[in-house]
C-alpha angles and dihedrals in degrees: 000000000000099000092051090050094050090047090049093048088048090054094047096046100032092231120127118263088245092056091046091050093047091050094049090050093049092242115172119249098049111124110250096234090047091052092049092051091048092050091048092052092044092053093047090051089051091243095131102081117228092252092060106100111223100162127082122193114204102204119194111206115209125193092171103335089238091128106029101040111069107030135095088220099089101044087060091049091050091047091056091050092048093051091051091048092051092050092058098042098257126134119228128200127182124221136171126228108197111191090206093064120101098235094038095122092049090051090052094049090050091050099048096044097048099110094191094070139049119222134225106191113202098215101179091125096034125124127196090254093052090049092063090079091060097056118109093031110173094209129066109276140180133187116228121201092000136082126203114225093222093056092232096131136057110247141190113192145145120277089245104167097046091045094052090045089053092049091050092046088053090056090047091050088054090059099262116145104161099062119171130199125229100205127193109241091222099073101212118177093257092056091049090053090048090052088055091052091050092049094048092053092048095049092046086057089050093250130128116218105243119233092217090060094054115095124186111215138179113265098233119079091247093044092052090047094051095046093046091048090054091046092051092049086072089061094234124188106263130214120230091248143017132209108207126206090234145344095266090059093041093051094048091049093047091056090052093046092049092049089051089058094254110139122224118242099358094064102018131012121213131198124188140191130233104031097237115191091253090063094070092049103050119089116269094027112243118252104222149144116272116224111195097228094181093051090048091055091047093049090053092055093045091052091045090054091055089051091049088052090057106267102153100184118108114235131190106203115192120197111215121224130228123227114241114195116203132148107290098092124074119212104228092184091072104031098067123221091088099094096129132032091273097041089105090054092054094054090047095053094055090054098048105039 
């Protein structure tokens, strides 16, 4: 019986019955190490009934791996999730679901019908078609970094559209009018939402994003660098600033621009998205939007726990970003030469030709 068990756990661990009870009910205010010790003892004493899910599987979906493979973004996300799991006595394991593998569908079925575990599905590379396979899961499940249009899943994601709108508004407030867009050529959901934010900011300012200032680039740092280098070889007309889908793309493009003799930010300003650790190290430092990857991972686990405990509502939790101002954006409102709408262009041409 429950009381006996709590009393027994209290005796074994030396913590008061109240503390034991609070820990087992995930109440706030219990020290993390204390909670972990209590859960360990509870599980050894067979107190945690079999139907109590204590395992979380963090599943990384890969369509091609072009987004999730080469970036420091996801290890930090996973780390946040793992810390939150540990603090509430849950075990977390990480697995990869690669859609290109032969037995991919079988792996998915096995994952979503394993009633002993709850699932966090990292859906960065997901599409609506690929999501079909995950419907009807018989275990608690949450989508991370993806949102299903029909609202049938719980999701924790980045507030992409508002963030990109804010970044673009920042460029506008610095006097930029010809603002280009460095778009990842793998159009994941997050990038599409960012494109919307960029477009909203432009149209609110009475501007139309110009096709000639949109450049599609590979989503790895090297891919973006190579594609930008090739693009610049054609001596295109450049805008005074670019909003990039993410830091990886921005950093690759910046390397190509710099090699082509185009100065950042004097000739072209660049703004990124994610605030990867590299972005503080490059010169000039990249102005970007900080996504708290750890907090995002933690929020996913907290939401998953509510689902495990029977919360049946569907929530879309958006993590807001924080603006990080570094040196990659020129303020045209103070540096003169930008009297008219193409003033910025004039100053740029002198520098790069």
